[in-house]
Backbone as a printed PyTorch tensor [residue, N CA C, xyz], in Angstrom:
tensor([[[100.5720, 109.1550,  92.9500],
         [101.0970, 107.8490,  92.5200],
         [100.7230, 107.6750,  91.0100]],

        [[101.6610, 107.1240,  90.2730],
         [101.3940, 106.8570,  88.8410],
         [100.6380, 105.5770,  88.5820]],

        [[ 99.6710, 105.5650,  87.7470],
         [ 98.8600, 104.3770,  87.3780],
         [ 99.7660, 103.4020,  86.6640]],

        [[ 99.7090, 102.1100,  86.9740],
         [100.3760, 101.1020,  86.3020],
         [ 99.8710, 100.7740,  84.9220]],

        [[ 98.6050, 101.0570,  84.7470],
         [ 97.9820, 100.7350,  83.4790],
         [ 97.4050, 102.0660,  82.8480]],

        [[ 98.2790, 102.8830,  82.4150],
         [ 97.8330, 104.1790,  81.8610],
         [ 97.3400, 103.9400,  80.4330]],

        [[ 96.3220, 104.6320,  80.0180],
         [ 95.8240, 104.4820,  78.6340],
         [ 96.7020, 105.3450,  77.6820]],

        [[ 97.5920, 106.1410,  78.2170],
         [ 98.4620, 106.9450,  77.3860],
         [ 97.8730, 108.3280,  77.0990]],

        [[ 98.6240, 109.1660,  76.3630],
         [ 98.2050, 110.4900,  76.0130],
         [ 97.7070, 110.5650,  74.6060]],

        [[ 96.7350, 111.4210,  74.3870],
         [ 96.3000, 111.6180,  72.9360],
         [ 97.0550, 112.7930,  72.3690]],

        [[ 97.8510, 112.5350,  71.3050],
         [ 98.6720, 113.5470,  70.6840],
         [ 98.1050, 113.6880,  69.2620]],

        [[ 98.5870, 114.7980,  68.5800],
         [ 98.2150, 115.0620,  67.2150],
         [ 99.4590, 115.1280,  66.3200]],

        [[ 99.3550, 114.5160,  65.1750],
         [100.4810, 114.5290,  64.1910],
         [100.5490, 115.8460,  63.4460]],

        [[101.5360, 116.0670,  62.5930],
         [101.6770, 117.3360,  61.9050],
         [100.5060, 117.4130,  60.8460]],

        [[ 99.7760, 116.3080,  60.6230],
         [ 98.6680, 116.3690,  59.6910],
         [ 97.3800, 116.6860,  60.4390]],

        [[ 97.3700, 116.6780,  61.7070],
         [ 96.1860, 116.9440,  62.4740],
         [ 95.5630, 115.6370,  62.9470]],

        [[ 96.0270, 114.5020,  62.5510],
         [ 95.4330, 113.2420,  62.9840],
         [ 95.8090, 112.9460,  64.4060]],

        [[ 94.8630, 112.4380,  65.2100],
         [ 95.1210, 112.1150,  66.6340],
         [ 95.5290, 110.7300,  66.8140]],

        [[ 96.3400, 110.4100,  67.8150],
         [ 96.7900, 109.0360,  68.0310],
         [ 97.2010, 108.9180,  69.4950]],

        [[ 97.1900, 107.7420,  70.0180],
         [ 97.4420, 107.5560,  71.4820],
         [ 98.9250, 107.1600,  71.6360]],

        [[ 99.6200, 107.8460,  72.5970],
         [100.9920, 107.5670,  72.8520],
         [101.1910, 107.2580,  74.3330]],

        [[101.7100, 106.0690,  74.6360],
         [101.9990, 105.7460,  76.0050],
         [103.4740, 105.6070,  76.2220]],

        [[104.1790, 106.6460,  76.7410],
         [105.6400, 106.5590,  76.9490],
         [106.0870, 105.6310,  78.0130]],

        [[105.1410, 105.1520,  78.8260],
         [105.4700, 104.1120,  79.8250],
         [105.9740, 104.6970,  81.2190]],

        [[106.1150, 105.9470,  81.3140],
         [106.5660, 106.5360,  82.6330],
         [106.0830, 107.9750,  82.6770]],

        [[105.7610, 108.3790,  83.9270],
         [105.2940, 109.7330,  84.1660],
         [106.2900, 110.7790,  83.7520]],

        [[107.5430, 110.5720,  83.9740],
         [108.4970, 111.6050,  83.6230],
         [108.5900, 111.7770,  82.1060]],

        [[108.4120, 110.6970,  81.3300],
         [108.5150, 110.8280,  79.8730],
         [107.2210, 111.3670,  79.3380]],

        [[106.1350, 111.3400,  80.0480],
         [104.8890, 112.0560,  79.6590],
         [105.1320, 113.5320,  79.5830]],

        [[105.9380, 114.0740,  80.5390],
         [106.2070, 115.4760,  80.5510],
         [106.8890, 115.9700,  79.2470]],

        [[107.6600, 115.0710,  78.5890],
         [108.3400, 115.5250,  77.4170],
         [107.4280, 115.8490,  76.2400]],

        [[106.1590, 115.4360,  76.3370],
         [105.1980, 115.7210,  75.2430],
         [104.7550, 117.2000,  75.2590]],

        [[105.2090, 117.9630,  76.2940],
         [104.7940, 119.3610,  76.3980],
         [105.7720, 120.3420,  75.6630]],

        [[106.7620, 119.8000,  75.0140],
         [107.7030, 120.5860,  74.3370],
         [109.1110, 120.1790,  74.5950]],

        [[110.0940, 121.0690,  74.5410],
         [111.4550, 120.7100,  74.8870],
         [112.4600, 121.7190,  74.2750]],

        [[113.7450, 121.5290,  74.5990],
         [114.7620, 122.4320,  74.1670],
         [114.8520, 122.4210,  72.5650]],

        [[114.7540, 123.5540,  71.9630],
         [114.9190, 123.5980,  70.5120],
         [113.6350, 123.3010,  69.7400]],

        [[112.5850, 122.9260,  70.4130],
         [111.3430, 122.4570,  69.7540],
         [110.6350, 123.7670,  69.1820]],

        [[110.0220, 123.6890,  67.9780],
         [109.2770, 124.7560,  67.4710],
         [108.2040, 125.2510,  68.3830]],

        [[107.8740, 126.5270,  68.3110],
         [106.8000, 127.0320,  69.2150],
         [105.4760, 126.2910,  69.2010]],

        [[105.1190, 125.7130,  68.0290],
         [103.8180, 125.0460,  67.9580],
         [103.8060, 123.7600,  68.8490]],

        [[105.0330, 123.2730,  69.2020],
         [105.0630, 122.0530,  70.0570],
         [105.1650, 122.3940,  71.5180]],

        [[105.3990, 123.6870,  71.8850],
         [105.4700, 124.0230,  73.2530],
         [104.0880, 124.3370,  73.8240]],

        [[103.7460, 123.5690,  74.8190],
         [102.3710, 123.6730,  75.4410],
         [102.4500, 124.0320,  76.9720]],

        [[103.5810, 124.2860,  77.4810],
         [103.6900, 124.5740,  78.9290],
         [104.1160, 125.9910,  79.1510]],

        [[103.0440, 126.8510,  79.1940],
         [103.3370, 128.3210,  79.3180],
         [102.7690, 128.9030,  80.6000]],

        [[101.6690, 128.4820,  81.0590],
         [100.9590, 129.0090,  82.2110],
         [100.6560, 127.9720,  83.3190]],

        [[100.2690, 128.4270,  84.4780],
         [ 99.8770, 127.4230,  85.5220],
         [ 98.7040, 126.5300,  85.0280]],

        [[ 97.7830, 127.0870,  84.2760],
         [ 96.7070, 126.2790,  83.7740],
         [ 97.2680, 125.1740,  82.8560]],

        [[ 98.3120, 125.4310,  82.0760],
         [ 98.8500, 124.3980,  81.2360],
         [ 99.3820, 123.2110,  81.9910]],

        [[100.0760, 123.5470,  83.1080],
         [100.6960, 122.4960,  83.9400],
         [ 99.6290, 121.6760,  84.6730]],

        [[ 98.5330, 122.3660,  85.0700],
         [ 97.4400, 121.6910,  85.6370],
         [ 96.7350, 120.8000,  84.6320]],

        [[ 96.5710, 121.2760,  83.4250],
         [ 96.0070, 120.5130,  82.3310],
         [ 96.8230, 119.2380,  82.0880]],

        [[ 98.1250, 119.3560,  82.0180],
         [ 98.9590, 118.1970,  81.7430],
         [ 98.8110, 117.1860,  82.8740]],

        [[ 98.8220, 117.6560,  84.1190],
         [ 98.6760, 116.7460,  85.2660],
         [ 97.3830, 115.9950,  85.1410]],

        [[ 96.3280, 116.5310,  84.6290],
         [ 95.0480, 115.9010,  84.4800],
         [ 94.9950, 114.8670,  83.4250]],

        [[ 95.9580, 115.0290,  82.4310],
         [ 96.0420, 114.0190,  81.2990],
         [ 97.1450, 112.9990,  81.5850]],

        [[ 97.9150, 113.2150,  82.6090],
         [ 99.0570, 112.2820,  82.9500],
         [ 98.4630, 110.9990,  83.5640]],

        [[ 99.4490, 110.1370,  83.8770],
         [ 99.1060, 108.8430,  84.5280],
         [ 98.9820, 109.0120,  86.0500]],

        [[ 99.0970, 110.1730,  86.6250],
         [ 98.8530, 110.3040,  88.0440],
         [ 97.4560, 109.9900,  88.4020]],

        [[ 97.2470, 109.1770,  89.4150],
         [ 95.9740, 108.7800,  89.8290],
         [ 95.8350, 108.8720,  91.3500]],

        [[ 94.8010, 109.5900,  91.8720],
         [ 93.7970, 110.4500,  91.1050],
         [ 94.4950, 111.6910,  90.5680]],

        [[ 93.7380, 112.4270,  89.7920],
         [ 94.2560, 113.7240,  89.3220],
         [ 94.2850, 114.6820,  90.5050]],

        [[ 95.4950, 115.2340,  90.7830],
         [ 95.5900, 116.1690,  91.8990],
         [ 94.9680, 117.5130,  91.5910]],

        [[ 94.3550, 118.0910,  92.6130],
         [ 93.8310, 119.4240,  92.5050],
         [ 94.9600, 120.4030,  92.9730]],

        [[ 95.6030, 121.0060,  92.0390],
         [ 96.9070, 121.6710,  92.3380],
         [ 96.7550, 123.1250,  92.4440]],

        [[ 97.6140, 123.7360,  93.2580],
         [ 97.8880, 125.1840,  93.3860],
         [ 99.1770, 125.4320,  92.6370]],

        [[ 99.1440, 125.9920,  91.5240],
         [100.3710, 126.1320,  90.6630],
         [100.7250, 127.6220,  90.5120]],

        [[101.9850, 127.8600,  90.6280],
         [102.5150, 129.2690,  90.4790],
         [103.3490, 129.3680,  89.1820]],

        [[103.7120, 130.5930,  88.8080],
         [104.5210, 130.7980,  87.6500],
         [105.9110, 130.1670,  87.8600]],

        [[106.4340, 130.2370,  89.1230],
         [107.7100, 129.6010,  89.4220],
         [107.6440, 128.1220,  89.1660]],

        [[106.5100, 127.4910,  89.5260],
         [106.2980, 126.0460,  89.3380],
         [106.4120, 125.7290,  87.8350]],

        [[105.8240, 126.5650,  86.9860],
         [105.8090, 126.3110,  85.5520],
         [107.2400, 126.4050,  84.9860]],

        [[108.0250, 127.4310,  85.4910],
         [109.3930, 127.5460,  85.0610],
         [110.2150, 126.3140,  85.5250]],

        [[109.9560, 125.8550,  86.7220],
         [110.6740, 124.6810,  87.2570],
         [110.2900, 123.3860,  86.4360]],

        [[109.0240, 123.3120,  86.0610],
         [108.5260, 122.1530,  85.2410],
         [109.2710, 122.2050,  83.8490]],

        [[109.3620, 123.3280,  83.2460],
         [110.0070, 123.4940,  81.9220],
         [111.4810, 123.1960,  82.0760]],

        [[112.1420, 123.6270,  83.1090],
         [113.5430, 123.3380,  83.3180],
         [113.7740, 121.8450,  83.5070]],

        [[112.9420, 121.1950,  84.2590],
         [113.0210, 119.7750,  84.4870],
         [112.8020, 119.0470,  83.1700]],

        [[111.7350, 119.4440,  82.4440],
         [111.4910, 118.7910,  81.1340],
         [112.5920, 118.8480,  80.1580]],

        [[113.2000, 120.0640,  80.0540],
         [114.3440, 120.2060,  79.1220],
         [115.5470, 119.4000,  79.5110]],

        [[115.7830, 119.3430,  80.7920],
         [116.9000, 118.5220,  81.3070],
         [116.5880, 117.0110,  81.0110]],

        [[115.3210, 116.5650,  81.2220],
         [115.0140, 115.2020,  81.0180],
         [115.1090, 114.8560,  79.5080]],

        [[114.7770, 115.7990,  78.6040],
         [114.9630, 115.5600,  77.1620],
         [116.4070, 115.3040,  76.8610]],

        [[117.3110, 116.1680,  77.3520],
         [118.7340, 115.9610,  77.0320],
         [119.2660, 114.7050,  77.6960]],

        [[118.8120, 114.3670,  78.8320],
         [119.2600, 113.1500,  79.5050],
         [118.7890, 111.9210,  78.7200]],

        [[117.5560, 111.9660,  78.2710],
         [116.9690, 110.8490,  77.5940],
         [117.6970, 110.6680,  76.2590]],

        [[117.8960, 111.7280,  75.5550],
         [118.6200, 111.6360,  74.2440],
         [120.0240, 111.1020,  74.4550]],

        [[120.7260, 111.6030,  75.4400],
         [122.1110, 111.1010,  75.6820],
         [122.0580, 109.6160,  76.0630]],

        [[121.0810, 109.1850,  76.7670],
         [120.9190, 107.8320,  77.2370],
         [120.6920, 106.9140,  76.0040]],

        [[119.8370, 107.3120,  75.0900],
         [119.5470, 106.4640,  73.9070],
         [120.6810, 106.4550,  72.9580]],

        [[121.5840, 107.4470,  73.0020],
         [122.7470, 107.5460,  72.1240],
         [123.9800, 106.9770,  72.7760]],

        [[123.8650, 106.5510,  74.0180],
         [125.0430, 106.0010,  74.7000],
         [126.0990, 106.9950,  75.1140]],

        [[125.6080, 108.2740,  75.2830],
         [126.4960, 109.3900,  75.6040],
         [126.3750, 109.7110,  77.1600]],

        [[127.3580, 110.2300,  77.7170],
         [127.3440, 110.5070,  79.1350],
         [126.3490, 111.7380,  79.4290]],

        [[125.6670, 111.6670,  80.5500],
         [124.7630, 112.7860,  80.8730],
         [125.4810, 114.0740,  81.1880]],

        [[124.9170, 115.1750,  80.9290],
         [125.4630, 116.4930,  81.2610],
         [125.3260, 116.7030,  82.7230]],

        [[126.3790, 117.1150,  83.4270],
         [126.2990, 117.3410,  84.8940],
         [125.2000, 118.3430,  85.2460]],

        [[125.0280, 119.3660,  84.4730],
         [123.9640, 120.3620,  84.8620],
         [122.5610, 119.7920,  84.7400]],

        [[122.4070, 118.8390,  83.7900],
         [121.0790, 118.2540,  83.6880],
         [120.7910, 117.3000,  84.7960]],

        [[121.8270, 116.5470,  85.2660],
         [121.6740, 115.7260,  86.4890],
         [121.4250, 116.5550,  87.7060]],

        [[122.0520, 117.7450,  87.7730],
         [121.8220, 118.6350,  88.9290],
         [120.3980, 119.1300,  88.8980]],

        [[119.9010, 119.4620,  87.7930],
         [118.4760, 119.8910,  87.6400],
         [117.5140, 118.8610,  88.1420]],

        [[117.7070, 117.6390,  87.6750],
         [116.8160, 116.5310,  88.0470],
         [116.9550, 116.1800,  89.5370]],

        [[118.1460, 116.0820,  90.0130],
         [118.3960, 115.7560,  91.3580],
         [117.8960, 116.8710,  92.3230]],

        [[118.0930, 118.1020,  91.9290],
         [117.5750, 119.1860,  92.7880],
         [116.0560, 119.1670,  92.8670]],

        [[115.3760, 118.8860,  91.8050],
         [113.9160, 118.8300,  91.8720],
         [113.4530, 117.6020,  92.6950]],

        [[114.1430, 116.4680,  92.5460],
         [113.7780, 115.2370,  93.2580],
         [113.9970, 115.3750,  94.7420]],

        [[114.8610, 116.3220,  95.1550],
         [115.1730, 116.4920,  96.5420],
         [114.0250, 117.2480,  97.2990]],

        [[113.0810, 117.8810,  96.5640],
         [112.0390, 118.6210,  97.2040],
         [110.8910, 117.6650,  97.5850]],

        [[109.9440, 118.2170,  98.3690],
         [108.8140, 117.3900,  98.8880],
         [107.8670, 117.0430,  97.7330]],

        [[107.6450, 115.7140,  97.4870],
         [106.7640, 115.2900,  96.4220],
         [105.2630, 115.2210,  96.8670]],

        [[104.3570, 114.9300,  95.9850],
         [103.0240, 114.6860,  96.2630],
         [102.9670, 113.4230,  97.2640]],

        [[102.0830, 113.5610,  98.2550],
         [101.9940, 112.4810,  99.2110],
         [100.6590, 111.8140,  99.1550]],

        [[100.5290, 110.5450,  98.8280],
         [ 99.2910, 109.7950,  98.7530],
         [ 98.6930, 109.5770, 100.1460]],

        [[ 97.3800, 109.4430, 100.2350],
         [ 96.7670, 109.2160, 101.4900],
         [ 95.4950, 108.3630, 101.2380]],

        [[ 94.9170, 107.7740, 102.2770],
         [ 93.6840, 107.0060, 102.2130],
         [ 92.4910, 107.8600, 102.7580]],

        [[ 91.5470, 108.0340, 101.9200],
         [ 90.3440, 108.8420, 102.3550],
         [ 89.4040, 107.9650, 103.2590]],

        [[ 88.4670, 108.5340, 103.9180],
         [ 87.5420, 107.7640, 104.8030],
         [ 86.7790, 106.7470, 104.0430]],

        [[ 86.5570, 106.9950, 102.6970],
         [ 85.8280, 105.9850, 101.9040],
         [ 86.7440, 104.9740, 101.2680]],

        [[ 87.9970, 104.9040, 101.7910],
         [ 89.0090, 103.9350, 101.3280],
         [ 89.4990, 104.2450,  99.8800]],

        [[ 89.2460, 105.3990,  99.3210],
         [ 89.8020, 105.7200,  98.0810],
         [ 91.1620, 106.5320,  98.2490]],

        [[ 91.9100, 106.5620,  97.1960],
         [ 93.2320, 107.2190,  97.2070],
         [ 93.0630, 108.7130,  96.9750]],

        [[ 93.6830, 109.5180,  97.7770],
         [ 93.6770, 110.9730,  97.6470],
         [ 95.0860, 111.4650,  97.8380]],

        [[ 95.2990, 112.7500,  97.6410],
         [ 96.5840, 113.3910,  97.9010],
         [ 96.4640, 114.1780,  99.1580]],

        [[ 97.4420, 113.9770, 100.0750],
         [ 97.3590, 114.5920, 101.3820],
         [ 97.6370, 116.1140, 101.2830]],

        [[ 97.1410, 116.8660, 102.2360],
         [ 97.3880, 118.2890, 102.3470],
         [ 96.8390, 119.0490, 101.1230]],

        [[ 97.5390, 120.0590, 100.7280],
         [ 97.1750, 120.8860,  99.6140],
         [ 98.2300, 120.7500,  98.5460]],

        [[ 98.0620, 119.9020,  97.5580],
         [ 99.0900, 119.6620,  96.5170],
         [ 99.4240, 120.8990,  95.7750]],

        [[100.7060, 121.0300,  95.5280],
         [101.2290, 122.1900,  94.8350],
         [101.9250, 121.8440,  93.5300]],

        [[102.1640, 122.8110,  92.6700],
         [102.9130, 122.5690,  91.4390],
         [104.3840, 122.1380,  91.7480]],

        [[104.9120, 122.7340,  92.8260],
         [106.2530, 122.3020,  93.2180],
         [106.3060, 120.8620,  93.6070]],

        [[105.3250, 120.3480,  94.3090],
         [105.2890, 118.9560,  94.7120],
         [105.0910, 118.0750,  93.4540]],

        [[104.3310, 118.5400,  92.4940],
         [104.1510, 117.8170,  91.1890],
         [105.5050, 117.6110,  90.5600]],

        [[106.2650, 118.7490,  90.4320],
         [107.5540, 118.6780,  89.7690],
         [108.5300, 117.7490,  90.5210]],

        [[108.4900, 117.7550,  91.7770],
         [109.2910, 116.8370,  92.6290],
         [108.8930, 115.3420,  92.3290]],

        [[107.6510, 115.1140,  92.1540],
         [107.1760, 113.7600,  91.9220],
         [107.5790, 113.2780,  90.5270]],

        [[107.5940, 114.1130,  89.5680],
         [108.0490, 113.7880,  88.2230],
         [109.5850, 113.5030,  88.2480]],

        [[110.3170, 114.3700,  88.9390],
         [111.7120, 114.1890,  89.0140],
         [112.0850, 112.8770,  89.7210]],

        [[111.3740, 112.5290,  90.7930],
         [111.6220, 111.2610,  91.4760],
         [111.3120, 110.0160,  90.5500]],

        [[110.2770, 110.2170,  89.7350],
         [109.9880, 109.1570,  88.8020],
         [111.0840, 108.9520,  87.7760]],

        [[111.7120, 110.1460,  87.3690],
         [112.8740, 110.0280,  86.4360],
         [114.0310, 109.3340,  87.1000]],

        [[114.3000, 109.6230,  88.3630],
         [115.4120, 108.9220,  89.0660],
         [115.1690, 107.4280,  89.1240]],

        [[113.9570, 107.0270,  89.4020],
         [113.6460, 105.6250,  89.4520],
         [113.7630, 104.9620,  88.0920]],

        [[113.3720, 105.7360,  87.0300],
         [113.4430, 105.1200,  85.7390],
         [114.8820, 104.9610,  85.2040]],

        [[115.6640, 106.0640,  85.3350],
         [117.0570, 106.0550,  84.7910],
         [118.0100, 105.2120,  85.6010]],

        [[117.6340, 104.8760,  86.8260],
         [118.5370, 104.0630,  87.6770],
         [117.9590, 102.6690,  87.8930]],

        [[116.7360, 102.3630,  87.3570],
         [116.0360, 101.1180,  87.6070],
         [116.2380, 100.0440,  86.5190]],

        [[115.5250,  98.9210,  86.6090],
         [115.6430,  97.8430,  85.7880],
         [115.2320,  98.0620,  84.3390]],

        [[114.4590,  99.1410,  84.0770],
         [113.9650,  99.4200,  82.7290],
         [114.8230, 100.5260,  82.0430]],

        [[115.9440, 100.9030,  82.6790],
         [116.7730, 101.9320,  82.1090],
         [117.2720, 101.5430,  80.7260]],

        [[117.5620, 100.2430,  80.5410],
         [118.0020,  99.7740,  79.3140],
         [116.9540,  99.7100,  78.1500]],

        [[115.7680,  99.9870,  78.4950],
         [114.6350,  99.9800,  77.5670],
         [114.1210, 101.3490,  77.1710]],

        [[114.8780, 102.3600,  77.6570],
         [114.4630, 103.7420,  77.2280],
         [114.9380, 103.9500,  75.7630]],

        [[113.9670, 104.2290,  74.9120],
         [114.2960, 104.3030,  73.4590],
         [113.6320, 105.4660,  72.7520]],

        [[114.1450, 105.8080,  71.6580],
         [113.4840, 106.7790,  70.7220],
         [112.7830, 106.1190,  69.6520]],

        [[111.5640, 106.5860,  69.3070],
         [110.8010, 105.9470,  68.1880],
         [111.6670, 105.8900,  66.9530]],

        [[111.5130, 104.7920,  66.2240],
         [112.2390, 104.5560,  64.9800],
         [111.5590, 105.2420,  63.8080]],

        [[110.4770, 105.9120,  63.9980],
         [109.8090, 106.5300,  62.8880],
         [110.6650, 107.7200,  62.3220]],

        [[110.5580, 107.8660,  60.9940],
         [111.2310, 108.9520,  60.3260],
         [110.8360, 110.3060,  60.9200]],

        [[111.8070, 111.1270,  61.4170],
         [111.6200, 112.3800,  61.8920],
         [110.8060, 112.3890,  63.2460]],

        [[110.5700, 111.3310,  63.8960],
         [109.8880, 111.2870,  65.1430],
         [110.9260, 111.2850,  66.2820]],

        [[110.7220, 112.1470,  67.2840],
         [111.7090, 112.3270,  68.3590],
         [111.1610, 111.7780,  69.6620]],

        [[109.9440, 111.2290,  69.6370],
         [109.3040, 110.8190,  70.9310],
         [110.1160, 109.7300,  71.6140]],

        [[110.2320, 109.8690,  72.9630],
         [110.9990, 108.9340,  73.7770],
         [110.0300, 108.0750,  74.5860]],

        [[110.2550, 106.8490,  74.7540],
         [109.3520, 105.9850,  75.5670],
         [110.2420, 104.9140,  76.2330]],

        [[109.6930, 104.2540,  77.1830],
         [110.3150, 103.0750,  77.8480],
         [109.5090, 101.8580,  77.5000]],

        [[110.1590, 100.9000,  76.8870],
         [109.4840,  99.6630,  76.4320],
         [109.1750,  98.7820,  77.6430]],

        [[107.8970,  98.7950,  78.0470],
         [107.5690,  97.9640,  79.2030],
         [106.9230,  96.6270,  78.7930]],

        [[106.8890,  96.3790,  77.4500],
         [106.3350,  95.1230,  76.9730],
         [107.2020,  93.9040,  77.3800]],

        [[106.4920,  92.7570,  77.5350],
         [107.2320,  91.5810,  77.9210],
         [108.3930,  91.1840,  76.9790]],

        [[108.1440,  91.1250,  75.6650],
         [109.2830,  90.7410,  74.7910],
         [110.3240,  91.8720,  74.6030]],

        [[109.9740,  93.1020,  74.8790],
         [110.9720,  94.1870,  74.7820],
         [111.3400,  94.4870,  73.3690]],

        [[110.4160,  94.4000,  72.3860],
         [110.7010,  94.6600,  70.9870],
         [109.9050,  95.8400,  70.3570]],

        [[109.4530,  96.7170,  71.2470],
         [108.7160,  97.8920,  70.7940],
         [109.5520,  98.8080,  69.9490]],

        [[109.1080,  99.2440,  68.8010],
         [109.8870, 100.1000,  67.9060],
         [109.2890, 101.4910,  67.7160]],

        [[108.0500, 101.6030,  67.9930],
         [107.3180, 102.8350,  67.5730],
         [106.6490, 103.5800,  68.7900]],

        [[106.6130, 104.8490,  68.6280],
         [105.8880, 105.6750,  69.6380],
         [104.4360, 105.0930,  69.7420]],

        [[103.8460, 104.8230,  68.6010],
         [102.4750, 104.2920,  68.5880],
         [102.2550, 103.5080,  67.2830]],

        [[101.5870, 102.3820,  67.3480],
         [101.2810, 101.6920,  66.1290],
         [100.2410, 102.4080,  65.2630]],

        [[ 99.4200, 103.2810,  65.9550],
         [ 98.4690, 104.1310,  65.1940],
         [ 99.1280, 105.1470,  64.3790]],

        [[100.3760, 105.5190,  64.7310],
         [101.0400, 106.6500,  64.0050],
         [102.2560, 106.1310,  63.3130]],

        [[103.3920, 106.1470,  63.9340],
         [104.6410, 105.7560,  63.2010],
         [104.6280, 104.3360,  62.7430]],

        [[104.0660, 103.4340,  63.5370],
         [103.9560, 102.0100,  63.1820],
         [103.1010, 101.8260,  61.9360]],

        [[102.0520, 102.5900,  61.8090],
         [101.1620, 102.4580,  60.6670],
         [101.7800, 103.0640,  59.4680]],

        [[102.4790, 104.1770,  59.5920],
         [103.2460, 104.8520,  58.4720],
         [104.2370, 103.8670,  57.9240]],

        [[104.9500, 103.1280,  58.7550],
         [105.9570, 102.1590,  58.3710],
         [105.3070, 101.0460,  57.5740]],

        [[104.1890, 100.6210,  58.0530],
         [103.5000,  99.4710,  57.4050],
         [103.0800,  99.8750,  55.9740]],

        [[102.5200, 101.1130,  55.8670],
         [102.0610, 101.6260,  54.5640],
         [103.2420, 101.7240,  53.5920]],

        [[104.2930, 102.3050,  54.0490],
         [105.4500, 102.4630,  53.2220],
         [106.0180, 101.1720,  52.7620]],

        [[106.0570, 100.2010,  53.6570],
         [106.5740,  98.8620,  53.3060],
         [105.6680,  98.1600,  52.2730]],

        [[104.3710,  98.3090,  52.4630],
         [103.4120,  97.7530,  51.5370],
         [103.4690,  98.3490,  50.1780]],

        [[103.6840,  99.6810,  50.1040],
         [103.8410, 100.3750,  48.7870],
         [105.0570,  99.9370,  48.1330]],

        [[106.1800,  99.7750,  48.9070],
         [107.4780,  99.3980,  48.3250],
         [107.3170,  97.9480,  47.6710]],

        [[106.5960,  97.1210,  48.3380],
         [106.4490,  95.7130,  47.8240],
         [105.5820,  95.6930,  46.5750]],

        [[104.6020,  96.5820,  46.4980],
         [103.7310,  96.6310,  45.3320],
         [104.3220,  97.4070,  44.1390]],

        [[105.3000,  98.1930,  44.3930],
         [105.8640,  99.0430,  43.3000],
         [106.4270,  98.1260,  42.1950]],

        [[106.1850,  98.4520,  40.9250],
         [106.7120,  97.6520,  39.8200],
         [108.2600,  97.6990,  39.8540]],

        [[108.8320,  96.5200,  39.6360],
         [110.3110,  96.4370,  39.6130],
         [110.8330,  96.5650,  38.2170]],

        [[111.8520,  97.3600,  38.0290],
         [112.4810,  97.5140,  36.7130],
         [113.4800,  96.4000,  36.4100]],

        [[113.4970,  95.9330,  35.1700],
         [114.4870,  94.9390,  34.7780],
         [115.8310,  95.5760,  34.6760]],

        [[116.9290,  94.8790,  34.9370],
         [118.2740,  95.4860,  34.7960],
         [118.4190,  96.1060,  33.4480]],

        [[118.8370,  97.3670,  33.4480],
         [119.1190,  98.0170,  32.2040],
         [117.8330,  98.6680,  31.5560]],

        [[116.6590,  98.3380,  32.0970],
         [115.4220,  98.9040,  31.5780],
         [115.2230, 100.3240,  32.1070]],

        [[114.8040, 101.1550,  31.1730],
         [114.5660, 102.5260,  31.5880],
         [113.0970, 102.7910,  31.6260]],

        [[112.6740, 103.5930,  32.6200],
         [111.2380, 103.7690,  32.7800],
         [110.5720, 104.4320,  31.6090]],

        [[109.4160, 103.9870,  31.2120],
         [108.7300, 104.5010,  30.0360],
         [108.3620, 105.9730,  30.2640]],

        [[108.6090, 106.7960,  29.2630],
         [108.2830, 108.2100,  29.3530],
         [106.9760, 108.4400,  28.6060]],

        [[106.0570, 109.0110,  29.2970],
         [104.7800, 109.2690,  28.7560],
         [104.7260, 110.6990,  28.2200]],

        [[103.9650, 110.9190,  27.1550],
         [103.8790, 112.3000,  26.5960],
         [103.2060, 113.1990,  27.6530]],

        [[103.7180, 114.4210,  27.8250],
         [103.2270, 115.2810,  28.8240],
         [102.2580, 116.2230,  28.2800]]])
């Protein structure tokens, strides 16, 4: 089960600065592991350990103890890439590609992670959770998101060169940035600098200083 109050994921910008990003949905958290056409440095889903690590950082609660195979990793990457294309098409008002819908629907049709109540009344995952069940759970989350009441709030960050996708779960529905720590702060700084920049009078040429 996904936590309703996720603290988000800690990402790093191209400058190395860390910031927290909450995409608002489990399926959109998977997009932070790379995607179709992304440079190799952004691809982080290569091995079973990578998928297990992502599950531990995701909003799944509690963190499942997974048995993950290489096939599960390939299925997770295929689902992730399909979700990227579906999300981009959705934000651009374009129709979804049939093959991407087939990938998501096929994954969602498999057996997902099953929650259970432990003897101490805590939440656990029933049986022996697998990577395949994790992929199915993410796919079902995507179906719920893209067909549910928040589908109209799936957006791409307005930051320059930022491709991150999120669902705006805020009450006013006016979220513009992947994170106020990152793209929101960059926008504020640029706006402030533009306001403080000296304005030239009409016809005035900038002073040339001796070099």
